[in-house]
C-alpha positions as CSV (number, residue, x, y, z in Angstrom):
1,M,-11.5,4.7,16.6
2,A,-10.4,8.1,17.8
3,E,-8.2,6.6,20.6
4,D,-6.1,4.5,18.2
5,R,-5.7,7.1,15.4
6,E,-2.2,7.9,16.6
7,Q,-1.1,4.3,16.5
8,I,-2.7,3.7,13.1
9,W,-1.1,6.8,11.7
10,S,2.4,5.8,13.1
11,E,2.1,2.2,11.8
12,F,0.9,3.4,8.4
13,R,3.9,5.8,8.1
14,E,6.2,3.0,9.1
15,V,5.1,0.5,6.4
16,I,4.8,3.0,3.6
17,N,8.3,3.5,2.3
18,M,7.6,4.9,-1.1
19,T,7.0,8.6,-1.8
20,P,3.7,9.7,-3.4
21,K,5.6,10.3,-6.7
22,Q,7.4,6.9,-6.5
23,L,4.0,5.2,-5.9
24,R,2.2,7.1,-8.6
25,D,4.9,6.3,-11.2
26,W,4.9,2.7,-10.1
27,L,1.1,2.4,-10.5
28,D,1.5,3.5,-14.1
29,T,3.7,0.5,-15.0
30,D,2.6,-2.7,-16.7
31,E,4.2,-4.7,-13.8
32,S,2.0,-2.9,-11.3
33,Q,-1.1,-3.6,-13.2
34,S,-0.2,-7.3,-13.8
35,V,-0.6,-8.4,-10.2
36,G,-3.3,-8.8,-7.6
37,Q,-6.8,-9.9,-7.3
38,K,-9.0,-8.1,-9.7
39,S,-12.2,-6.4,-8.6
40,G,-15.3,-5.8,-10.7
41,D,-13.8,-3.0,-12.8
42,D,-10.7,-5.0,-13.8
43,E,-8.4,-3.0,-11.4
44,S,-6.7,-5.1,-8.7
45,V,-7.6,-4.4,-5.1
46,G,-3.9,-3.5,-4.4
47,H,-3.7,-1.1,-7.4
48,H,-6.8,0.7,-6.2
49,S,-5.4,0.8,-2.7
50,G,-2.2,2.3,-4.1
51,R,-4.2,5.2,-5.6
52,R,-5.9,5.7,-2.3
53,I,-2.6,5.7,-0.5
54,V,-1.3,8.4,-2.7
55,E,-4.4,10.5,-1.8
56,L,-3.9,9.8,1.9
57,L,-0.2,10.8,1.8
58,G,-1.3,14.1,0.3
59,T,-4.0,14.8,3.0
60,K,-3.3,16.7,6.1
61,K,-3.5,14.5,9.2
62,A,-6.2,16.8,10.7
63,D,-8.4,16.3,7.6
64,L,-8.3,12.4,7.8
65,G,-11.6,10.8,8.6
66,D,-12.7,7.4,10.0
67,D,-12.8,5.9,6.5
68,D,-9.2,7.0,5.9
69,Y,-8.0,5.5,9.1
70,A,-9.8,2.3,8.3
71,H,-8.0,2.1,5.0
72,M,-4.7,2.9,6.7
73,R,-5.3,0.0,9.1
74,K,-6.1,-2.3,6.1
75,V,-2.8,-1.3,4.5
76,V,-0.8,-2.0,7.6
77,G,-2.4,-5.4,8.0
78,Y,-1.8,-6.3,4.4
79,V,1.9,-5.3,4.3
80,H,2.6,-7.2,7.6
81,R,0.8,-10.3,6.3
82,H,2.5,-10.2,2.9
83,L,6.0,-9.6,4.3
84,A,5.5,-12.8,6.4
85,Q,5.1,-14.7,3.1
86,R,8.4,-13.6,1.6
87,P,9.5,-16.2,-1.0
88,S,13.1,-17.4,-1.0
89,G,15.7,-16.1,-3.3
90,D,15.9,-12.8,-5.2
91,V,12.5,-11.1,-5.0
92,T,13.4,-8.2,-7.3
93,D,11.2,-9.1,-10.3
94,T,8.5,-11.1,-8.5
95,P,4.7,-10.7,-8.3
96,W,5.2,-10.8,-4.5
97,R,7.3,-7.6,-4.6
98,Y,5.1,-6.0,-7.2
99,S,2.0,-6.6,-5.1
100,L,3.6,-5.0,-2.0
101,M,4.7,-2.1,-4.1
102,N,1.0,-1.5,-5.1
103,W,0.4,-1.1,-1.4
104,G,3.2,1.5,-1.0
105,H,5.9,-0.8,0.4
106,D,9.0,-1.7,-1.5
107,P,10.7,-4.6,0.3
108,K,13.9,-3.9,-1.6
109,R,14.4,-0.6,0.4
């Protein structure tokens, strides 16, 4: 994985278009918590990922480990796949947008 860390880092920084504060504030909303596939503890996978993204954004690049890069790769893949499924019409108040925002990407930006 060491050889592709730069690429993962770059792609992660491209797809994340919310600041840590914006993402933290979003994750506290009812809308954020209303979408996504729930895991065993009643938190959606995307919501949990959003909390992890906030941590990653606050971590020095030199301190990131293999697990961090694996999650960053997962985020990039999810955002790209989800963007390809964009529904027609105004997406402002849609579960599609809310789900992407849980993963740190606001398609309205």
